[in-house]
Every structure is written in structure tokens, then in C-alpha cells.
N, C-alpha and C positions, 0 to 999 in steps of 0.2 A: 484658488482652491488648494493648490499644492502647499502654499505657505501656511494656510489655516490648518491643514492636516499634518504639517511637519514632514512632508515627503517631497522628493525631487519631482519636478514637473513632468519628467519623462515617465516616472513611475505612475503618476496619476493618469497621464495620457494612455499608457499601456492598459491600465485597468478600465479606463473609460471606453476604449476601443473593443475590449474583450466581450464576446457574446455570452460566454460561460466562465465560471471560476476555474474550470479545468484548463482553460487556455493560458492562464497566468501562473499555474503552479510550476514549481521548479523540478518536480519529480519526473525523471525520464521514464519512458515506457519500460515495462518489465522485460528483462533480457531472457532469451531462451535458457533453459536449465537442463542439465542431464536428467533431472527428475521428470521433465515434461512427458516422456513416453509412458510414465507410470501414474500419471494423475488420475486417469479414469479408474485404475485399479485402487488407488488410495481412496477415492470417493466411494467406490463400491464397498470396500472393506469397512469404511467409516459408517456407511449406511447399514451395514450388517451388524454393527455394534462394536467393532474393534477400534478402540480409541487410544491405544497405547502406541506412542510413536516408536518406542523401542521394538515392539513386536512387529509393527508395520515395516520398520527398517529391515529387520531380519527377513521378513517375507519378501521384500523387494530384492534383497541380496540373493535370495534363492531364485529369483526371476532374472538375475543378471545385473541388477543395479550396483554400480561401483562407487556411488557417492557416499558422503558422510551422513551419520545419524543426525547431526545438527540440521542439515538441509531438510530432512524428513520432518523433524520436529518443527522447524519454521513453516513448512508447507501446511501442516495440519493445524497450526495455531489459529488461522481464521475460522476453521470449522468449529473450534472450541467456543468461538464468539458468535457462532451462527452465521458467519459470512461465507461466500463462495470460496472454493478451494484455490482456484487458479487466477484470481483477480488480485492485483495489488491493492492494498488499502489506500484509499484516497481521502484526503481531508481538505476541507476548504481552507483558503488562506486565513491565517489568524489576524485579527485586527491588531493594530499597534496598541501598546499599553498606555497610550497617551489619551487623555480625555479630549473629545472633539470640541468642547466649549472652551478650552484653554487658548488664550490669545497671548502670544509673546509680547513683551513690552516694546 
């Protein structure tokens, strides 16, 4: 099977043993952030209609947040796509760009 897929046999074995695709993704768990204590506030303000990352950053600074604007902007990005605020975006592993019916000579 590994030869037919053009993958190493250990890779095929790893995927075959996995119960879910999350077990074989390379993305590590999300690390704690200095923004974590403010996530509930960000969600509350978003729900109230404040969707400007710049204004949200200013409000957080007034509450003691010392982090950068870019971190706030990245934190609210999933909300703009209708995703949860504090969950990392997960994607299933992408298939190889090689057709499965291709047989090497």
C-alpha cells in the first residue's frame, strides 16, 4: 500500500493506527498567551458589536493588557469567520497531490 501511495511505510502505518485525523496532525496544542485572561472580555465585546481590533486593543490596554495589537487582531480573526475565539484552527491533513491510480513503472 505504501508503494502504491508513494509514501513511506511508517507514514502509512501511522495513519492506519490513528483513530482520528487529529492524532496525526503536526500542529502542537495552543500555547498559553498573555491574552488568555482577556478572552472572555473580548468575546463579550464582540457579542456587543465591537468588531474593531484596534478599539478592542485600546480597551484591553486600559484593563492592563501589555501585549501587542497584532495579537488581538489575530485573536479576533476566527470570530470574523464565525469560529470560536480561543480554539486553534484545525485542518484535516491534506492529501498528496499525486493521483492514487498512478502506478510507477
